[in-house]
Structure formats: structure tokens, C-alpha cells
C-alpha positions as CSV (number, residue, x, y, z in Angstrom):
1,M,99.5,-125.9,10.5
2,E,101.2,-128.7,12.6
3,Q,101.6,-132.0,10.2
4,I,101.2,-135.0,11.7
5,I,101.3,-138.8,11.0
6,I,99.1,-142.0,11.7
7,G,101.0,-144.9,12.8
8,M,99.1,-148.3,13.2
9,D,100.5,-151.7,14.2
10,I,97.8,-154.3,13.8
11,G,98.5,-157.4,15.7
12,G,96.3,-160.6,16.5
13,T,95.1,-158.9,19.8
14,T,95.3,-155.7,19.6
15,A,95.7,-152.9,17.3
16,K,98.2,-150.3,18.4
17,L,97.2,-146.8,17.2
18,G,99.4,-143.6,17.4
19,L,99.0,-139.9,16.3
20,I,103.0,-139.1,15.5
21,S,104.5,-135.8,14.8
22,N,106.8,-135.1,11.9
23,D,110.0,-135.8,13.7
24,G,108.8,-138.8,15.2
25,E,107.5,-138.2,18.7
26,I,104.3,-139.6,20.1
27,I,101.4,-137.3,20.4
28,R,98.9,-139.5,21.5
29,K,98.9,-143.5,21.6
30,W,96.3,-145.8,22.4
31,E,95.0,-149.5,21.7
32,I,91.8,-151.2,20.1
33,P,90.9,-154.7,20.5
34,T,91.7,-156.5,16.9
35,N,88.3,-158.0,15.6
36,K,89.0,-161.1,14.0
37,N,85.4,-161.9,13.3
38,D,84.4,-162.7,9.5
39,G,87.7,-163.1,8.7
40,G,88.8,-159.6,9.9
41,K,86.9,-157.7,7.7
42,H,85.8,-155.3,10.4
43,I,89.2,-154.4,11.3
44,V,89.7,-151.4,8.9
45,D,86.1,-149.8,10.0
46,D,87.4,-150.1,13.7
47,I,90.5,-148.4,13.2
48,W,89.5,-145.8,10.8
49,N,86.5,-144.6,13.2
50,S,88.6,-145.0,16.1
51,V,91.2,-142.8,14.7
52,R,88.7,-140.0,13.6
53,Q,87.2,-140.0,17.2
54,K,90.7,-139.3,18.4
55,L,91.7,-136.4,15.7
56,K,88.2,-134.9,16.5
57,H,88.7,-135.2,20.3
58,L,92.2,-133.5,20.0
59,H,91.3,-130.8,17.7
60,Y,93.0,-132.0,14.5
61,K,91.6,-131.6,10.8
62,E,92.2,-134.6,8.7
63,E,94.2,-131.9,5.9
64,Q,96.6,-132.0,9.0
65,V,97.6,-135.6,8.2
66,L,100.4,-136.5,6.0
67,G,99.1,-139.9,5.7
68,I,98.9,-143.4,7.3
69,G,101.6,-146.0,7.7
70,V,100.3,-149.4,9.0
71,G,102.3,-152.6,10.5
72,A,100.5,-155.6,9.8
73,P,101.4,-159.3,10.2
74,G,102.0,-161.4,7.2
75,F,103.2,-161.4,3.5
76,I,102.2,-157.9,2.0
77,E,102.8,-156.3,-1.3
78,D,104.4,-153.4,-0.3
79,E,103.6,-151.4,-3.1
80,T,99.6,-151.7,-2.9
81,G,99.2,-152.8,0.8
82,F,97.9,-156.0,-0.3
83,I,97.7,-158.9,2.2
84,Y,98.7,-162.1,0.5
85,E,97.9,-164.0,4.2
86,A,98.2,-162.9,7.7
87,V,97.2,-166.3,9.6
88,N,96.8,-164.9,12.9
89,I,94.2,-162.3,11.8
90,G,92.0,-164.4,8.9
91,W,93.4,-162.3,6.2
92,K,93.8,-163.7,2.9
93,N,94.3,-162.0,-0.4
94,Y,92.7,-158.7,1.3
95,P,93.5,-155.4,-0.1
96,L,94.0,-153.6,3.1
97,G,95.7,-150.6,1.6
98,E,92.9,-150.1,-0.9
99,L,90.4,-150.4,2.0
100,L,92.0,-148.3,4.4
101,S,92.7,-145.5,1.6
102,S,89.1,-145.6,0.4
103,Q,88.1,-144.9,4.0
104,S,90.3,-142.2,5.0
105,K,91.0,-140.5,1.7
106,L,94.7,-140.2,2.7
107,P,97.7,-141.8,1.5
108,V,98.4,-145.3,2.8
109,F,101.5,-147.4,3.0
110,V,101.6,-151.0,4.3
111,E,104.6,-153.1,5.5
112,N,105.2,-156.1,7.4
113,D,105.3,-155.4,11.2
114,A,108.5,-156.7,11.9
115,N,109.9,-154.3,9.1
116,V,108.1,-151.5,10.5
117,A,109.6,-152.3,14.0
118,A,112.9,-151.9,12.4
119,L,112.2,-148.8,10.7
120,G,111.2,-147.4,14.0
121,E,114.2,-148.6,15.9
122,N,116.3,-147.1,13.5
123,W,114.6,-143.7,13.3
124,R,114.2,-143.0,16.8
125,G,115.8,-145.9,18.7
126,A,118.8,-147.9,19.2
127,G,119.6,-147.7,15.5
128,N,120.5,-144.2,15.4
129,Q,119.6,-144.2,11.5
130,V,122.4,-146.0,10.5
131,T,122.1,-147.5,6.5
132,N,122.3,-150.7,7.2
133,L,120.6,-152.6,10.1
134,I,119.1,-155.9,11.2
135,A,116.4,-156.2,13.8
136,V,115.7,-159.7,15.5
137,T,112.7,-160.0,17.7
138,L,112.6,-162.6,20.3
139,G,109.0,-163.4,21.3
140,T,106.4,-166.0,21.1
141,G,107.9,-166.9,17.4
142,V,111.2,-164.8,15.9
143,G,110.6,-161.8,13.6
144,G,112.9,-159.7,11.8
145,G,113.5,-156.9,9.9
146,I,116.4,-156.0,7.5
147,I,117.1,-152.4,6.3
148,A,119.9,-152.4,3.5
149,N,121.0,-149.2,1.7
150,G,118.3,-147.3,3.8
151,R,115.6,-149.3,2.2
152,V,113.5,-152.1,4.0
153,V,114.2,-155.6,2.2
154,N,110.8,-157.1,1.6
155,G,111.8,-159.4,-1.8
156,E,109.7,-160.3,-4.7
157,A,107.0,-162.3,-2.6
158,G,106.8,-160.0,0.6
159,I,108.6,-162.5,2.7
160,G,112.1,-160.7,2.6
161,G,113.5,-160.6,6.5
162,E,111.9,-163.5,7.7
163,I,114.6,-164.1,9.8
164,G,112.6,-166.6,12.0
165,H,112.4,-169.2,9.1
166,I,116.2,-169.6,8.5
167,I,116.9,-173.6,8.9
168,M,119.5,-173.9,11.9
169,D,118.9,-177.8,12.2
170,T,117.9,-180.1,9.3
171,N,116.7,-182.8,11.7
172,G,115.1,-180.2,14.1
173,S,111.5,-179.8,15.6
174,V,108.6,-179.0,12.9
175,C,107.9,-175.4,12.7
176,N,104.7,-173.6,12.2
177,C,105.6,-173.0,8.6
178,G,105.6,-176.9,8.1
179,R,109.6,-177.3,7.7
180,K,112.1,-178.5,10.4
181,G,114.5,-176.7,12.2
182,C,113.7,-173.0,11.7
183,L,115.3,-170.6,14.3
184,E,112.1,-169.9,15.5
185,T,111.8,-173.7,16.8
186,I,115.0,-172.8,19.1
187,A,115.0,-169.3,20.0
188,S,111.5,-168.0,20.7
189,A,109.7,-168.2,23.5
190,T,108.1,-171.3,22.6
191,G,111.2,-173.0,21.5
192,I,113.0,-172.4,24.6
193,V,110.2,-174.0,26.7
194,R,110.3,-176.8,24.3
195,Q,113.7,-177.4,24.9
196,A,112.9,-177.3,28.6
197,F,110.3,-179.7,28.2
198,E,112.2,-182.4,26.2
199,L,115.2,-182.2,28.7
200,A,113.1,-182.8,31.4
201,E,111.6,-185.8,29.9
202,I,115.2,-186.9,29.2
203,L,116.7,-186.3,32.6
204,P,113.5,-187.0,34.8
205,D,115.5,-186.8,38.4
206,S,116.9,-183.4,37.2
207,K,116.3,-180.2,39.1
208,L,114.4,-179.0,35.7
209,A,112.3,-181.9,35.8
210,K,111.5,-181.4,39.6
211,H,110.4,-177.7,38.6
212,V,108.1,-178.7,35.8
213,N,106.5,-181.6,37.6
214,I,105.9,-178.9,40.7
215,K,104.5,-176.2,38.7
216,G,103.0,-178.1,35.9
217,T,104.7,-176.0,33.2
218,I,107.7,-173.8,32.7
219,T,108.3,-170.5,30.7
220,A,111.4,-169.2,28.9
221,K,111.4,-166.5,31.7
222,D,112.0,-169.4,34.2
223,V,114.6,-170.9,32.2
224,F,116.5,-167.8,32.3
225,Q,115.8,-167.5,36.0
226,L,116.9,-171.0,36.8
227,A,120.0,-170.5,34.7
228,N,120.9,-167.5,36.5
229,E,120.6,-169.6,39.9
230,G,123.1,-172.0,38.4
231,N,120.6,-174.9,37.0
232,V,122.8,-176.9,34.8
233,E,119.9,-177.9,32.3
234,A,118.7,-174.4,32.1
235,K,122.2,-173.0,31.6
236,Q,122.4,-175.9,28.7
237,I,119.4,-174.6,27.0
238,V,120.5,-170.8,27.3
239,A,123.8,-171.9,26.0
240,H,122.3,-173.7,23.1
241,T,120.0,-171.1,22.2
242,T,122.5,-168.2,22.2
243,D,125.0,-170.1,20.3
244,I,122.4,-171.1,17.8
245,L,121.4,-167.0,17.5
246,G,125.0,-165.9,17.3
247,L,125.5,-168.4,14.4
248,A,122.2,-167.0,12.6
249,I,123.1,-163.7,13.0
250,A,127.0,-164.2,11.8
251,N,125.6,-165.7,8.5
252,M,123.1,-163.0,8.0
253,C,125.7,-160.2,8.7
254,V,127.9,-161.8,5.6
255,T,124.9,-161.0,3.6
256,I,123.8,-157.6,4.7
257,S,127.0,-156.5,6.2
258,P,124.7,-154.1,8.9
259,A,126.2,-151.7,11.4
260,K,124.3,-152.6,13.9
261,V,122.0,-155.8,15.1
262,L,119.2,-154.6,17.3
263,I,117.7,-157.6,19.8
264,G,114.2,-156.9,20.7
265,G,111.1,-158.9,21.9
266,G,110.1,-160.5,25.4
267,V,112.8,-163.0,25.6
268,S,115.4,-159.9,25.4
269,K,114.0,-159.1,29.1
270,A,116.4,-161.4,30.2
271,G,119.0,-159.0,30.0
272,Q,122.7,-158.2,29.8
273,P,123.4,-161.7,30.0
274,L,121.5,-163.0,27.0
275,L,123.0,-160.5,25.0
276,T,126.5,-161.1,25.7
277,A,126.1,-164.8,25.5
278,I,124.8,-163.9,21.9
279,E,127.6,-161.7,21.4
280,E,130.2,-164.3,22.2
281,A,128.8,-166.9,20.3
282,F,128.6,-164.1,16.9
283,N,132.2,-163.3,17.6
284,R,133.0,-166.9,17.4
285,Y,131.4,-167.3,13.9
286,A,131.5,-164.1,12.3
287,L,134.0,-163.2,9.9
288,P,136.6,-160.9,11.4
289,K,135.6,-157.8,9.6
290,V,132.0,-158.5,10.0
291,Q,132.6,-158.6,13.6
292,Q,134.4,-155.1,13.7
293,S,132.0,-153.1,11.9
294,C,128.9,-154.4,13.5
295,E,127.7,-153.7,17.1
296,L,125.0,-155.7,18.6
297,K,122.4,-154.0,20.8
298,F,119.4,-154.0,22.6
299,A,116.2,-152.4,20.7
300,Q,114.8,-149.4,22.9
301,L,111.4,-148.6,21.8
302,G,109.4,-151.6,22.8
303,N,105.9,-151.9,21.9
304,D,106.1,-148.3,20.3
305,A,108.4,-149.4,17.7
306,G,105.7,-150.6,15.4
307,I,103.7,-147.1,15.4
308,I,106.6,-144.9,15.2
309,G,108.0,-147.2,12.3
310,A,104.8,-147.1,10.4
311,A,105.1,-142.8,10.5
312,F,108.7,-143.0,9.3
313,L,107.2,-145.2,6.4
314,V,105.0,-142.6,5.2
315,K,107.7,-139.9,5.5
316,Q,110.2,-142.3,3.7
317,K,107.5,-142.8,0.8
318,L,106.4,-139.3,0.5
319,E,109.7,-137.8,0.6
320,K,111.8,-140.3,-0.9
321,K,114.4,-140.2,2.2
322,V,116.4,-142.9,3.2
323,F,118.7,-143.3,6.1
324,G,122.0,-141.9,5.4
325,E,121.2,-140.1,2.0
326,K,118.3,-138.7,0.2
327,I,117.7,-139.7,-3.2
């Protein structure tokens, strides 16, 4: 009898769901809206009802399911799947793992969504199952996942791997976390846009300012496009952003010493020039031995990384299997 794993990636807008084979192939994937009403208390019912319907439609029996892996935002107690807080959904002190296990009568394992995406990329994506890896996601914010000695790093309070909140400028802009100058305030799409608005205000006669005035706004994609066209101010923003990213990655690599650093998220769609600039900065700041042993690459799985990584989380927990070795 074929065994499958259910992978879930719960976000603030949608929950991505997938039936995954034992070797990481996606059998079927779909999405449902994330119902954030009443503090998100309907989400577990919604996702499990959707999964049950899909299993029935595809003629799978629930006993064929090895378990459920979940990637969720926020600070998570990995042993129990207890959500300390997930601001974007409304969960606070929420026993997600316990509730989903009670509904499904299946083993349930929960991890931070960025950590789960790192597991997915390492299992079936650009990581190629290395034992030590850092994944950096450049989107609306900056997310990250760290795999050290084959295991996700989540730490005592469930905040291990929160790369976006490394402080890079003590006099920088205020971050959503309440502190100043986090990497997220510079290298996220939001941070790039903020830099553009600030520079346009300082240089009102610049081409960048004219773009902002004509369009009424600017996006991170616009900034990269303008930089490619030779706009001096946009090139300055890209250079600063990639320099800070290269410095942050070099510093993380001294701590973790990964074989690979994977760059993903919407900002990574800027393509090879972005990766090249980050690599150049990384090479300026990294210890020579770190530079020689670490490869920077783009992530490959896109939005599928979460459900694939959630499935691997189930395999890892049930089989006690780690990348590069078995324990």
C-alpha cells in the first residue's frame, strides 16, 4: 500500500496543502484561504476538512498517511507544535499541533515556516541534502532557516534562524520587531522601497524622484529595473542592499559554517546580477576558509518548498533521519 505524507504551509493569506510521496514528489497540491476570523480558530477545521475531501476524492485511505507536517509563521515550540505567537494570523498561545492531531488522529509535527522551507530546499531543491545550510528568503520581510548537523536550528524560545532580525545598523530604521536597523529593514522588498523613498526625498531632482512622482509609488522590482538601466540612485540602493546582505551572510557563516547558502523569495527574481553582487560582498567580508567551503545559490522550489519541507519534517521525526547521516 502506497504511503503518503501531508504537507501544510500556513500563511497569512492562504494555506498551501499537498499530498507528498515518501521520496518527496508532489502527488497533488492546492490552496485554501486562511480564515483569520475569531483569532484564527477556524483554520484547523478548514485545512483538515479540505485534506479529508482531497484524500477521499483521490481514493486514499487515512491509514496510508504517515503523518502531517506543518510550516507555520511565528515562534513555535517544536516538540509540541505550540504557537507562542503568530501575529499575521492572530494566534497567541495556540496549541496547533495538539488540535490538528486531535482532529486527524495522525502524528503531527510543526515547525516555523522558514525552517520548513529550508528543509524542503535541502531535500528536493538546491541544497542537495548537505548537512549544514542557511536559507535566506527575501520577500516582504527577510526570513531564514538554518540546518546545522542535519537538524533545523530553532533554539530555546523557538526563534533560532530569525535571520531578518540580525541588527546591521544600530542607527537604522525601526523594524516591526520594535528595534532599529534589522536586516529586514534594509534587504526586504519593503526595505528596498523605503530606501528609494528616502533617497527620492533627499534628491528631489533625481531620476529616481521623478519616477516616484510620476508613478506615485515605487516597488523593489522598479528599483532593480532602474538599476539595470543605469539609474545612479537605484544602483546605489542595490549596492548598499547587497553589501549588507553579503556582510550578514559572512557573519552567519562564521557561526554555522554551511556548505551552501540559498537565496529565495520574491526579491531573488532580480536574477543573477543580484546573486553576483551578494557573492562579491560575501567574498569581501568572509573568512577565506569560509569563502572556500561555502557556495551561494538561488533556491529552486519557490512556493513548493514549504509543503515539501513539511513532508520531510515528518520523515525526519518518524525515522530520526538527518541529512548526511543516520542516528
